[in-house]
C-alpha positions as a printed Julia matrix, in Angstrom:
826×3 Matrix{Float64}:
 -22.01  -49.52    5.39
 -20.31  -50.39    2.26
 -17.66  -48.46    1.32
 -18.92  -47.3    -1.96
 -22.37  -46.19   -0.41
 -20.04  -44.48    2.77
 -17.88  -42.34   -0.3
 -21.13  -41.37   -2.16
 -22.71  -39.96    1.16
 -19.45  -38.08    1.98
 -19.67  -36.4    -1.44
 -23.65  -35.81   -1.26
 -22.9   -33.7     1.99
 -20.02  -32.01    0.71
 -22.03  -31.2    -2.42
 -24.83  -29.89   -0.64
 -23.79  -28.49    2.88
 -23.48  -24.83    2.89
 -21.34  -24.26    5.82
 -22.71  -27.19    7.94
 -23.2   -26.27   11.32
 -21.94  -28.85   14.19
 -21.77  -26.64   17.14
 -24.77  -26.76   20.02
 -24.77  -23.9    22.48
 -25.37  -26.51   25.12
 -24.41  -30.32   25.87
 -27.15  -32.66   25.52
 -27.19  -36.62   25.47
 -25.12  -38.15   22.58
 -23.01  -34.59   22.29
 -19.66  -34.16   22.42
 -18.65  -32.34   25.54
 -15.97  -29.89   25.35
 -15.78  -29.89   29.45
 -13.07  -32.17   30.15
 -11.56  -33.11   26.87
  -8.09  -33.72   25.67
  -6.32  -33.56   22.07
  -4.63  -35.88   20.69
  -1.58  -35.98   18.05
   0.93  -38.6    16.94
   4.06  -37.34   17.93
   6.0   -38.35   14.67
   3.18  -36.48   12.61
   3.94  -33.18   10.83
   5.31  -30.09   12.81
   1.91  -28.39   11.54
  -0.7   -30.87   13.3
   1.28  -30.62   16.29
   1.16  -26.45   15.61
  -2.74  -26.34   14.92
  -3.49  -29.03   17.73
  -1.62  -26.42   20.13
  -3.75  -23.61   18.5
  -7.19  -25.38   19.16
  -6.02  -25.82   22.84
  -5.99  -21.98   23.05
  -9.01  -21.83   21.43
 -11.32  -24.18   23.4
  -9.83  -22.18   26.25
 -10.65  -19.02   25.05
 -14.5   -20.38   24.62
 -14.69  -22.81   27.43
 -12.58  -21.39   29.98
 -10.9   -25.03   30.1
  -7.87  -25.55   28.66
  -7.31  -29.37   27.18
  -4.54  -31.27   27.83
  -2.15  -32.48   24.38
  -1.67  -36.14   24.73
   0.19  -38.45   22.07
  -1.8   -41.74   23.24
  -5.34  -42.91   23.35
  -7.03  -42.7    26.99
 -10.44  -42.82   28.51
 -12.7   -39.54   28.39
 -13.31  -37.24   25.69
 -10.76  -36.91   22.92
 -10.06  -34.99   20.03
  -8.28  -37.07   17.35
  -6.26  -34.62   15.25
  -4.14  -36.15   12.41
  -2.8   -36.6     8.78
  -4.61  -39.45    6.86
  -2.42  -42.25    6.28
   0.32  -40.86    8.7
  -1.31  -40.51   12.4
  -1.51  -44.07   14.02
  -4.92  -43.52   15.83
  -6.59  -42.65   12.6
  -5.13  -45.53   11.08
  -6.34  -47.49   13.82
  -9.94  -45.99   13.42
  -9.76  -46.9     9.94
  -8.82  -50.26   10.47
 -11.65  -50.86   12.49
 -14.07  -49.25   10.58
 -14.81  -46.47   12.91
 -14.4   -43.95    9.96
 -13.54  -44.19    6.22
 -10.91  -41.82    5.03
 -11.55  -43.0     1.09
 -13.13  -39.51    0.1
  -9.74  -37.93    1.34
  -7.35  -40.14   -0.74
  -5.62  -38.17   -3.91
  -7.35  -34.68   -2.94
  -5.81  -31.44   -2.39
  -6.24  -29.82    1.48
  -9.33  -31.61    1.93
 -10.17  -31.88    5.45
 -13.05  -34.13    7.14
 -14.1   -33.49   10.61
 -16.49  -36.42   11.92
 -17.97  -37.45   15.61
 -17.6   -41.28   15.78
 -19.44  -41.5    19.16
 -19.7   -39.17   22.13
 -16.21  -39.54   23.08
 -14.37  -39.28   20.11
 -14.1   -36.41   17.75
 -11.79  -37.12   14.39
  -9.9   -34.27   12.81
  -8.06  -35.28    9.76
  -7.07  -34.19    6.26
  -5.65  -35.51    3.13
  -2.21  -33.38    3.82
  -1.19  -31.19    6.77
  -2.79  -27.97    5.46
  -6.14  -30.25    5.11
  -5.77  -31.15    8.79
  -5.08  -27.56    9.7
  -8.31  -26.39    8.09
 -10.65  -28.82    9.6
  -9.27  -27.77   12.89
  -9.81  -23.88   12.14
 -13.23  -24.99   10.87
 -14.26  -26.08   14.13
 -12.59  -23.06   15.81
 -14.61  -20.67   13.65
 -17.93  -22.82   14.31
 -16.92  -22.56   18.28
 -16.72  -18.8    18.1
 -13.03  -18.08   17.41
 -13.08  -15.51   14.58
 -10.39  -15.57   12.06
  -9.87  -12.45   13.03
  -9.52  -12.76   16.96
  -5.93  -11.4    16.37
  -5.82   -9.62   13.28
  -8.96   -7.12   14.33
  -9.35   -7.86   17.98
 -13.0   -10.04   17.64
 -13.48  -10.97   20.87
 -14.52  -14.69   21.71
 -17.91  -15.33   23.55
 -17.34  -17.63   26.68
 -19.84  -20.75   26.66
 -18.78  -23.51   29.14
 -21.7   -25.58   27.83
 -20.75  -25.44   24.0
 -20.66  -28.59   22.67
 -20.37  -31.04   19.33
 -23.69  -32.2    17.88
 -24.35  -35.8    17.5
 -23.62  -37.18   13.79
 -21.51  -34.25   13.45
 -19.4   -34.51   10.04
 -17.84  -32.07    7.91
 -15.96  -32.59    4.59
 -14.63  -30.07    2.38
 -12.01  -29.27   -0.16
 -10.72  -26.66   -2.34
 -12.13  -25.69   -6.06
  -9.11  -23.29   -6.58
  -6.04  -24.94   -5.85
  -3.52  -22.06   -4.73
  -5.41  -19.13   -2.9
  -3.64  -16.44   -1.03
  -2.77  -12.52   -0.61
   0.15   -9.93   -1.7
   1.12   -7.43    0.55
   2.22   -4.88   -1.31
   2.02   -0.95   -1.16
   2.88   -1.37    2.24
   4.57    1.97    2.92
   4.25    3.98    4.94
   1.05    2.0     6.85
   2.17   -2.22    7.07
   6.01   -0.61    7.29
   5.62    1.58    9.99
   3.71   -0.89   12.12
   6.14   -4.0    11.8
   9.02   -1.79   12.33
   7.73   -0.61   15.73
   5.92   -4.47   16.76
   8.33   -6.57   15.26
  11.34   -4.73   14.13
  10.47   -5.11   10.52
   9.34   -7.83    8.34
  10.48  -11.03   10.23
   9.54  -14.36   11.18
   7.63  -12.81   14.64
   5.54  -10.87   11.88
   5.07  -13.26    9.52
   3.91  -15.92   11.71
   0.84  -14.13   12.26
   0.35  -14.01    8.43
   0.41  -17.81    8.31
  -1.75  -18.32   10.8
  -4.62  -15.95    9.51
  -4.29  -17.53    6.14
  -4.85  -21.18    7.53
  -7.51  -19.82    9.54
  -9.35  -18.26    6.21
  -8.17  -21.43    4.14
  -5.54  -19.53    1.63
  -2.67  -21.39    1.55
  -0.62  -18.63   -0.86
   1.67  -15.68   -0.27
   3.37  -12.86   -1.87
   5.34  -11.23    0.73
   6.3    -7.52    1.17
   8.44   -6.68   -1.48
   9.0    -2.45   -0.85
  12.46   -2.51    0.1
  12.26   -5.83    1.33
  13.26   -9.1     0.88
  11.08  -12.22    2.49
  14.16  -14.78    2.24
  17.38  -12.29    3.04
  15.67  -10.29    5.79
  14.89  -13.39    8.06
  16.44  -16.65    7.19
  13.85  -17.8     9.17
  11.12  -16.7     7.63
  10.82  -19.62    4.56
  11.66  -21.99    7.55
   8.32  -21.09    9.12
   6.28  -20.77    6.06
   7.64  -24.22    4.75
   6.42  -25.68    8.15
   2.98  -23.94    8.3
   2.49  -25.28    4.61
   2.53  -21.56    3.18
   3.36  -22.1    -0.62
   5.49  -18.85   -1.27
   5.82  -16.96   -4.33
   7.06  -13.6    -5.59
   5.47  -10.88   -7.19
   4.84  -10.4   -11.25
   8.27   -8.65  -11.54
  10.17  -10.61   -9.24
  11.41  -14.26  -11.21
  13.0   -17.06   -9.83
  12.28  -16.46   -5.76
  14.38  -13.67   -5.44
  13.09  -10.07   -4.49
  13.59   -7.11   -6.5
  15.33   -5.61   -3.55
  18.0    -8.11   -3.41
  18.81   -7.3    -6.91
  19.33   -3.58   -5.18
  21.34   -5.37   -2.61
  23.55   -7.8    -4.29
  23.48   -7.61   -8.48
  26.04   -6.32  -10.78
  25.37   -4.37  -13.68
  21.94   -3.9   -15.38
  18.78   -5.37  -15.37
  19.12   -6.31  -18.38
  19.51   -9.98  -20.14
  20.49   -8.61  -23.4
  23.86   -7.07  -21.74
  24.32   -8.84  -18.54
  22.92  -12.33  -18.97
  25.9   -13.85  -16.93
  25.04  -11.9   -13.59
  21.13  -12.49  -14.0
  21.82  -16.31  -14.4
  23.66  -16.53  -11.45
  21.37  -13.7    -9.51
  18.77  -16.38  -10.35
  20.49  -19.63   -9.72
  20.86  -18.5    -5.98
  17.28  -18.0    -5.56
  16.51  -21.62   -6.33
  19.09  -23.02   -4.32
  18.3   -21.05   -1.39
  14.56  -22.12   -1.72
  15.58  -25.84   -1.58
  12.72  -28.17   -0.89
  10.51  -25.54    0.21
   6.99  -25.47   -1.45
   6.51  -22.58   -3.88
   5.35  -21.21   -7.4
   8.61  -20.1    -9.32
   7.64  -16.78  -11.2
   9.31  -16.99  -14.76
   9.83  -14.36  -17.31
  10.94  -10.74  -16.68
  10.05   -6.85  -16.42
  12.1    -4.03  -16.25
  13.81   -2.73  -13.63
  11.43   -1.64  -10.54
   8.14   -2.9   -12.04
   8.57   -1.18  -15.04
   8.12   -2.53  -18.81
  10.8    -4.2   -20.83
  12.98   -2.19  -23.21
  11.46   -1.13  -26.16
  14.16   -3.11  -27.83
  13.32   -6.22  -25.78
  11.36   -8.76  -27.92
   9.57  -11.68  -27.64
  12.34  -13.98  -28.82
  14.64  -12.77  -26.01
  11.78  -13.1   -23.55
  11.37  -16.54  -24.61
  15.03  -16.89  -24.33
  15.11  -15.8   -20.81
  12.22  -18.45  -19.52
  14.12  -21.14  -21.37
  17.06  -20.43  -19.45
  15.26  -20.42  -16.39
  13.84  -23.56  -16.53
  17.45  -24.79  -17.47
  18.66  -23.36  -14.02
  15.61  -24.93  -12.49
  16.47  -28.43  -13.65
  20.15  -27.95  -12.77
  19.62  -27.24   -9.09
  16.78  -29.11   -8.69
  17.77  -31.81  -10.33
  13.68  -32.24  -11.55
  11.97  -31.65  -14.61
  11.48  -28.35  -14.91
   7.39  -29.29  -15.46
   7.23  -30.95  -12.15
   8.45  -27.66  -10.56
   5.31  -25.3   -10.32
   5.97  -22.21  -12.2
   3.81  -19.22  -13.22
   3.94  -16.51  -16.09
   2.24  -13.05  -15.07
   0.44  -11.7   -18.01
   0.47   -8.08  -16.03
   0.29   -4.78  -17.91
   2.59   -4.87  -21.13
   3.43   -8.34  -20.68
  -0.06   -9.3   -21.72
   0.56   -7.64  -25.34
   4.09   -9.8   -25.88
   1.02  -12.7   -25.34
  -1.37  -11.43  -27.55
   1.47  -10.96  -30.17
   2.46  -14.35  -30.05
   4.84  -15.37  -27.23
   4.27  -18.81  -25.66
   5.68  -20.71  -22.53
   5.79  -24.24  -21.61
   2.45  -25.95  -21.48
   2.84  -27.01  -17.59
   3.63  -23.1   -16.46
   0.43  -21.51  -15.34
  -0.48  -18.29  -17.08
  -1.57  -15.98  -14.68
  -4.23  -13.46  -15.95
  -4.54  -10.05  -14.19
  -7.04   -7.39  -13.55
  -6.59   -4.12  -14.38
  -5.32   -2.55  -11.29
  -8.81   -1.86  -10.69
 -10.52   -4.83  -10.09
 -11.42   -5.43  -13.88
 -10.07   -8.65  -15.38
  -8.23   -8.04  -18.71
  -8.3   -10.83  -20.09
  -9.32  -14.84  -19.9
  -8.8   -18.2   -21.87
 -11.8   -18.77  -24.4
 -14.21  -22.01  -23.73
 -12.71  -23.16  -27.12
  -8.92  -23.07  -26.23
  -7.03  -25.98  -25.36
  -6.44  -26.99  -21.54
  -2.82  -26.05  -20.21
  -1.31  -28.46  -18.08
  -0.49  -25.53  -15.84
  -3.51  -23.97  -16.08
  -4.81  -20.36  -15.59
  -5.01  -18.16  -12.66
  -6.15  -14.52  -11.83
  -3.94  -11.91   -9.86
  -6.52   -9.62   -8.57
  -6.32   -6.12   -6.63
  -8.27   -4.3    -3.56
  -4.91   -2.04   -3.27
  -3.42    0.09   -6.06
  -0.45    2.46   -6.43
  -0.69    4.2   -10.08
  -2.91    5.91  -12.49
  -5.27    7.35  -12.45
  -4.39    7.59   -8.69
  -3.31    5.18   -5.71
  -5.94    3.82   -3.53
  -4.38    2.5    -0.62
  -5.9     3.97    2.55
  -9.27    2.28    3.13
 -11.56   -0.48    1.97
 -13.24    0.42   -1.35
 -13.82   -3.25   -2.52
 -17.37   -4.31   -2.98
 -17.78   -8.47   -2.28
 -20.37   -8.38   -5.35
 -18.09   -6.73   -7.73
 -15.38   -9.16   -6.93
 -17.64  -11.82   -6.95
 -19.16  -10.95  -10.11
 -15.32  -10.71  -11.97
 -14.19  -13.94  -10.02
 -17.14  -15.95  -11.03
 -16.34  -15.23  -14.4
 -12.76  -16.04  -14.1
 -13.87  -19.25  -12.7
 -16.31  -20.25  -15.6
 -13.63  -19.28  -17.91
 -11.45  -22.16  -16.29
  -9.09  -19.48  -14.34
  -8.83  -21.88  -10.96
  -5.43  -22.89  -10.44
  -4.15  -19.39   -8.49
  -6.42  -16.73   -7.13
  -4.27  -14.05   -5.46
  -5.01  -10.8    -4.4
  -3.14   -7.32   -3.71
  -4.31   -6.49   -0.2
  -1.75   -3.56    0.47
  -1.29   -3.37    4.02
  -3.38   -6.26    5.27
  -5.47   -3.94    7.21
  -8.03   -2.78    6.88
  -9.32   -5.02    4.18
 -10.23   -7.75    6.67
 -13.97   -8.3     4.69
 -13.18   -8.27    1.35
 -10.09  -10.93    1.96
 -12.29  -12.92    3.72
 -14.46  -13.05    1.13
 -12.01  -13.55   -1.46
 -10.48  -16.62    0.34
 -13.83  -18.34    1.24
 -15.04  -17.57   -2.69
 -11.64  -19.03   -3.73
 -12.42  -22.47   -1.22
 -15.79  -23.08   -3.18
 -17.09  -20.86   -5.67
 -20.01  -22.95   -6.45
 -21.24  -22.8    -2.97
 -21.49  -18.56   -3.34
 -24.18  -17.39   -5.63
 -24.84  -13.88   -6.44
 -28.53  -14.19   -4.26
 -26.29  -15.73   -1.66
 -23.91  -12.35   -1.07
 -26.69  -10.48    1.36
 -26.6   -13.57    3.56
 -22.66  -13.48    3.28
 -22.06  -10.52    4.74
 -24.92  -11.08    7.5
 -23.03  -14.12    8.18
 -19.82  -12.63    8.42
 -21.0    -9.52   11.04
 -22.72  -12.45   12.97
 -19.0   -14.33   13.13
 -17.48  -11.38   14.19
 -20.22   -9.63   16.5
 -23.2   -12.3    17.21
 -26.66  -12.34   15.95
 -28.43   -9.53   17.59
 -26.7    -6.78   15.57
 -25.72   -8.83   12.32
 -28.14   -7.7     9.79
 -28.11   -3.9    10.94
 -24.17   -4.47   10.62
 -24.28   -6.24    7.2
 -26.26   -3.5     5.61
 -23.48   -0.83    6.53
 -20.62   -3.13    5.21
 -22.92   -3.15    2.15
 -23.84    0.45    1.89
 -20.2     2.06    3.02
 -18.46   -0.38    0.19
 -21.15    0.63   -2.25
 -20.61    4.01   -1.09
 -16.63    4.12   -1.44
 -16.96    2.09   -4.68
 -18.61    5.07   -6.2
 -15.05    6.76   -6.22
 -12.0     6.15   -4.31
 -11.66    8.59   -1.05
  -8.35    9.74   -3.11
 -10.11   10.64   -6.37
 -13.01   12.58   -4.39
 -13.17   16.4    -4.32
 -15.31   19.27   -4.29
 -16.19   19.07   -7.95
 -16.86   15.37   -8.17
 -20.79   15.81   -7.29
 -23.49   18.63   -8.69
 -23.76   20.77   -6.22
 -26.84   22.09   -7.75
 -28.45   19.59  -10.0
 -30.69   16.86   -8.46
 -29.44   18.06   -5.01
 -26.44   15.22   -5.64
 -23.66   16.31   -3.27
 -25.87   17.15   -0.21
 -27.68   13.96   -0.9
 -24.89   11.63   -0.99
 -23.26   13.28    2.25
 -26.85   13.44    4.1
 -26.47    9.47    3.24
 -22.76    8.82    4.37
 -24.12   10.91    7.32
 -27.47    8.83    8.01
 -24.92    5.81    7.68
 -22.68    6.93   10.14
 -25.23    7.78   12.74
 -26.93    4.43   12.46
 -23.11    2.79   13.22
 -22.81    4.82   15.98
 -26.37    3.6    17.48
 -25.2     0.01   16.76
 -21.67    0.66   18.4
 -23.38    2.16   21.64
 -25.54   -0.82   21.83
 -22.88   -3.34   21.3
 -20.99   -4.61   24.94
 -17.8    -3.09   25.36
 -15.59   -6.2    24.66
 -16.81   -5.28   21.13
 -15.71   -1.75   20.46
 -12.1    -2.24   18.94
 -13.17   -4.95   16.96
 -16.08   -2.89   15.71
 -14.08    0.43   14.93
 -11.78   -1.26   12.96
 -14.12   -3.55   10.76
 -17.1    -1.02   10.83
 -17.38    2.16   12.45
 -13.76    3.7    11.22
 -14.41    3.74    7.72
 -17.92    5.02    7.92
 -16.74    7.91   10.17
 -13.79    8.67    8.24
 -15.7     8.66    4.82
 -18.4    10.56    6.26
 -16.18   13.27    7.37
 -14.56   13.12    4.05
 -17.66   13.91    2.12
 -18.8    16.36    4.75
 -15.65   18.49    3.97
 -16.02   18.3     0.42
 -19.2    19.2     0.35
 -17.87   22.35    2.65
 -15.56   23.07    0.08
 -18.06   23.09   -3.0
 -20.36   25.44   -0.85
 -17.74   27.51    0.03
 -16.7    28.6    -3.52
 -20.28   28.84   -4.82
 -21.3    31.14   -1.79
 -17.84   33.0    -2.84
 -19.19   33.54   -6.23
 -22.68   34.68   -5.23
 -21.01   37.29   -2.81
 -22.51   35.53    0.4
 -19.06   36.53    2.07
 -20.01   35.33    5.44
 -21.47   32.32    4.42
 -18.6    31.46    2.47
 -16.74   32.14    5.73
 -18.5    29.62    7.64
 -17.8    27.37    5.09
 -14.45   27.92    5.21
 -14.49   27.17    9.12
 -16.25   23.92    8.38
 -13.64   22.69    5.75
 -10.96   23.39    8.53
 -12.81   21.62   11.23
 -13.59   18.55    9.08
  -9.84   18.59    8.28
  -8.54   18.62   11.47
 -11.64   15.79   12.57
  -9.56   13.63    9.8
  -6.41   13.4    11.88
  -8.21   13.23   14.7
 -10.17   10.03   13.25
  -6.79    8.88   12.47
  -4.77    9.24   15.36
  -7.52    7.65   17.45
  -6.74    4.38   15.2
  -2.83    4.91   15.68
  -2.92    5.9    19.41
  -6.0     4.56   21.46
  -7.48    2.13   19.49
  -7.14   -1.31   21.1
  -4.52    0.27   23.63
  -2.04    1.29   20.66
  -1.84   -2.25   18.91
  -2.17   -0.6    15.46
   0.14    2.46   15.57
   0.74    3.91   11.96
  -1.85    1.49   10.32
  -3.48    4.62    9.32
  -0.79    7.06    8.35
  -1.38    6.6     4.43
  -2.02   10.0     3.28
  -5.32   10.95    1.15
  -6.26   14.46    1.28
  -4.19   16.78   -1.57
  -3.58   14.5    -4.64
  -2.37   16.41   -7.66
  -1.85   13.61   -9.74
  -1.39   10.01   -9.46
   1.23    9.35   -6.72
   0.56   10.23   -3.02
   1.19   13.34   -1.41
   4.12   13.28    1.23
   1.42   14.48    3.92
  -2.24   15.43    4.02
  -3.2    18.71    2.65
  -6.26   20.87    3.21
  -8.24   21.86    0.22
  -7.86   25.39   -0.91
 -10.67   27.68    0.67
 -11.52   31.25   -0.16
 -12.13   33.69    3.32
 -13.17   37.35    3.24
 -12.29   39.83    5.83
 -16.1    40.44    7.06
 -17.72   41.24   10.3
 -18.42   38.56   12.41
 -22.17   37.77   11.81
 -24.45   35.12   13.08
 -25.73   33.05    9.97
 -28.87   30.76    9.61
 -28.72   28.44    6.87
 -32.23   27.96    7.67
 -32.47   31.46    5.57
 -30.46   30.38    2.75
 -30.92   27.15    0.77
 -29.24   26.47   -2.58
 -31.56   26.74   -5.93
 -32.32   23.46   -6.83
 -34.41   23.21   -9.37
 -37.88   21.56   -9.77
 -37.72   18.32  -12.15
 -39.7    18.09  -15.13
 -40.58   14.93  -16.79
 -37.59   15.47  -19.17
 -36.27   12.23  -18.43
 -37.22    8.23  -17.24
 -34.39    6.81  -15.12
 -34.21    3.52  -13.37
 -32.35    1.05  -11.78
 -31.41   -1.67  -14.08
 -33.26   -4.58  -11.83
 -36.72   -2.6   -12.41
 -37.36   -3.97  -15.83
 -41.4    -4.51  -16.96
 -40.57   -7.8   -18.06
 -37.29  -10.07  -18.28
 -37.24  -12.89  -21.84
 -34.84  -15.42  -21.24
 -34.72  -18.75  -22.94
 -34.16  -22.6   -21.83
 -30.18  -21.63  -21.75
 -30.14  -18.23  -20.7
 -31.87  -16.33  -17.85
 -31.04  -12.74  -16.33
 -29.75  -12.66  -13.09
 -29.74   -9.8   -10.23
 -26.77   -9.0    -8.58
 -27.83   -7.33   -5.33
 -25.96   -4.05   -4.86
 -23.1    -4.27   -7.35
 -24.57   -0.73   -9.15
 -23.45    2.71   -7.67
 -27.11    3.07   -6.88
 -28.75   -0.17   -6.43
 -28.39   -3.55   -7.99
 -26.89   -5.05  -11.54
 -27.86   -7.48  -13.91
 -26.39   -9.6   -16.38
 -27.15  -12.81  -18.16
 -26.48  -16.01  -17.17
 -24.12  -17.94  -17.78
 -21.34  -15.81  -18.24
 -20.03  -18.61  -20.72
 -23.44  -18.28  -22.79
 -22.58  -17.85  -26.44
 -23.58  -15.03  -28.91
 -27.01  -13.84  -29.02
 -29.11  -12.46  -32.25
 -31.14   -9.48  -30.62
 -34.45  -10.31  -32.35
 -38.02  -11.72  -31.97
 -37.87  -13.33  -28.51
 -34.07  -13.86  -27.93
 -32.68  -12.19  -24.38
 -33.66   -8.71  -23.65
 -35.18   -6.87  -20.91
 -37.98   -4.56  -21.12
 -38.33   -1.09  -19.32
 -41.67    0.86  -20.16
 -41.51    4.31  -20.32
 -44.26    7.48  -20.87
 -43.69   10.26  -23.17
 -45.93   13.31  -23.91
 -45.08   13.75  -27.77
 -43.1    12.34  -30.91
 -40.01   13.63  -31.27
 -36.82   13.04  -33.35
 -34.12   11.79  -31.27
 -34.17   10.7   -27.52
 -30.86    9.37  -25.75
 -31.11    5.98  -24.41
 -27.97    5.8   -21.68
 -26.84    2.63  -20.3
 -24.67    2.67  -17.1
 -22.68   -0.8   -17.14
 -20.13   -2.1   -14.51
 -16.39   -0.85  -15.95
 -15.8    -4.62  -17.46
 -13.5    -5.06  -19.89
 -12.69   -6.78  -23.13
 -11.62   -9.91  -21.87
 -11.83  -11.83  -24.97
 -10.05   -9.25  -26.96
 -13.38   -8.8   -29.46
 -14.93   -6.14  -27.16
 -18.26   -7.03  -25.51
 -21.51   -6.29  -27.52
 -25.37   -5.45  -26.68
 -28.12   -4.21  -28.76
 -30.88   -1.48  -27.55
 -34.36   -0.35  -28.97
 -37.77    1.14  -28.79
 -40.44   -0.83  -29.27
 -40.21   -2.67  -32.58
 -37.43   -1.01  -34.22
 -34.48   -2.54  -35.72
 -31.96   -3.29  -32.28
 -28.76   -0.72  -32.5
 -25.85   -3.1   -32.01
 -23.41   -1.7   -29.88
 -20.02   -2.52  -28.95
 -18.85   -0.75  -25.12
 -15.23   -1.14  -26.22
 -14.98    0.02  -29.85
 -12.35    2.97  -29.72
 -10.85    2.01  -26.4
  -8.2     3.81  -25.36
  -6.15    4.74  -21.96
  -7.96    7.91  -21.5
 -11.51    6.18  -21.82
 -10.01    3.28  -19.33
  -9.18    5.79  -16.96
 -12.43    7.71  -17.09
 -14.45    4.46  -16.76
 -12.57    2.74  -13.53
 -12.09    6.57  -11.78
 -15.9     7.17  -12.04
 -16.61    3.37  -11.71
 -18.64    3.11  -14.49
 -19.49    3.08  -18.54
 -22.31    5.0   -19.54
 -23.05    4.11  -23.58
 -25.33    6.23  -25.34
 -27.46    5.58  -28.17
 -30.27    8.23  -29.96
 -33.38    6.9   -31.08
 -36.64    8.8   -33.13
 -39.96    8.53  -31.58
 -43.05    8.65  -33.79
 -45.8     9.86  -31.13
 -46.34   10.06  -27.72
 -47.88    7.97  -24.62
 -46.26    4.23  -23.76
 -42.66    2.8   -25.19
 -40.79    0.05  -24.22
 -37.24    0.28  -24.31
 -35.36   -2.83  -24.94
 -31.83   -3.97  -23.8
 -31.15   -6.79  -25.48
 -28.32   -9.61  -24.9
 -25.3    -9.97  -27.51
 -22.73  -10.96  -25.52
 -22.54  -12.33  -21.92
 -20.12  -10.62  -19.58
 -21.84   -6.98  -19.24
 -23.61   -5.97  -15.93
 -26.38   -3.67  -16.31
 -26.74   -0.91  -13.67
 -29.18    2.04  -14.38
 -31.35    2.75  -17.47
 -31.67    6.61  -18.41
 -33.69    7.95  -21.09
 -33.19   11.82  -21.89
 -36.03   13.65  -23.6
 -33.51   16.79  -23.58
 -33.81   17.39  -19.75
 -30.74   15.5   -18.06
 -28.33   17.47  -16.12
 -24.77   17.2   -15.58
 -24.23   14.76  -12.8
 -21.96   12.02  -10.87
 -24.58    9.26  -10.72
 -27.03   10.04  -13.1
 -30.6    11.45  -12.56
 -32.0     9.67   -9.89
 -35.11    7.67  -10.39
 -38.0     9.04  -11.1
């Protein structure tokens, strides 16, 4: 085969293969058997190659029961050759003998190739040391060793007869260059756990993080920084990070590779460049000196002391001066041109305002664009913007401390929403850096997997693939038999939690009386709990610890929380109705659920996996009074009455839920009667992204502005009315997408052939509106319309700007009642 044809063949496989499986559950002629196998590395190859080979040795032993030997010379028998392209002697010989081609790896970043040469030689190679490690861990994953084997106690199913399929070939490389996580807001859970298990945030802890990142195909880390300093706390930390190939950075307010806590430890004077430039320059210079040749991205710029805005006196000219001085320090210390040292400027919070007002940094500096801390991207480059040498990145959040409330306790992140926002980012060219704040790391296992998988190849996971992704992830952790059921639970609990963060939940969140809403959502959660517990009873016992962590715990904890707040609401209602005995019964229920919450956390901390995860559920989550967390959980206030004990039958007492009349029409956005697109624009359903169903959005997200008329892209929803009316209200429910191009996102709505009303959902945007949007995880936009007659009508939702995700349509004829989720479909 000619070299050019081989390269084309490799690229075609890379383009069309989705998670190609190369494993056979039994050995057949021509396959590569793992019964008796050795692993070859060139003893002169990089440290990470030797480490990856050692971990592969352990993984194969977990699967087959046989421990391969690690050798440095090629011998007879089945052998796995692990090495870097152009560096490993054995791989060079295979290339020279035309047994393999590595042309497709040349010039690639983090690329890997896994190829069965014949029934006795399997080659794992890469364009760099990380690429080799990714190839090794892809093989491990396909053999049945989950990346979460250690971090979530996911067991390995043994199979002595497992083998590699003949003609096996894998080739891949990332579409986003730097892909990583930020350990943040790490007290009390992660900090308490690391202190007990490792003695703090030292190399013994970080080695587990580095390995996890590589197993998930990540390469970038912002380390824990609440009173911690990665480089200063343990001098081995940065050495090991570099050995593992983990690119280190610091958070958005920690410039020049120095942790903020180091200023508290060693700084002198104010954190203010106007009055203390000499000391700050010295401080930053030591950070670059200490970093040496370690692979990193240097944060530039400056925020106020302790993750606060700069003082009002600060100005763009001063900040530009700071960046210029920092770059001069980089050149002075490294001896390199500043543009040859990767740098990043984070447009976080008020810093974006400086950029919008005209502040600029050199073209080689990556602009790290940010979400609003609640998963909604604030700014994206326009398609007409001139490309930057340093490119654009995204800083995203799965966890946050701040307004309108901390959310740190459990996973509340839908992968569907993450997909929608990061797809938007990728299509607009933000693909240099993707980093996500994951809090304590646990219990964010599922969304972390998705974030890094999606960052590897956004082109490979489309909206319609999301249910399959969840199912495959469940199968990877728990096997095939219950994967579909477990995937349903993962999808449902994240959808329920995304409606309202648990820390924001209280007895008045949902309507007790209207639409039976509070009882319904609680029933839904308890039904999900029954399903989760039923699977738990069926799964083999070795899965119980992993299943509790990844599936059962969040469902059990939140079903209990919903039941508690529903009991609080009923307690207050019965007290108002002077049903004192019923009020007392509800007060007792609140006390029970509150105590049960502590029992659930105690099991996670003390009993789960033999106490391995002690402190991981120390986060307070009940009793918030403002954005900051309470010092300890506090039971909600209830009303009690001094009445004689009586047996109370709730069957004899039901809440007065009114009967529904035809006073509104409500439907999920994907239940359109007709979808009109054109040759360039189609309507894309995003499954489960809505608070109560799917969402829909125009594709591509980079589509140009449309004029709402004639057959321009729109959705049609048929309704039937009884009579003419001067005014009905059309309420459209949108995902809380932000104004990422500074000029507002618009849609239009009309009924029948009326002129469409164009509405900018960001008009009049302010902090109060934003706070309501993110707390409620919805934007509800209203418009008024007359109806000339009764009968059938068509509500038309018109695309104007791309980027809006419609979740629900409600047409109010005057009968819609107050509720959190809006009236149910009728």
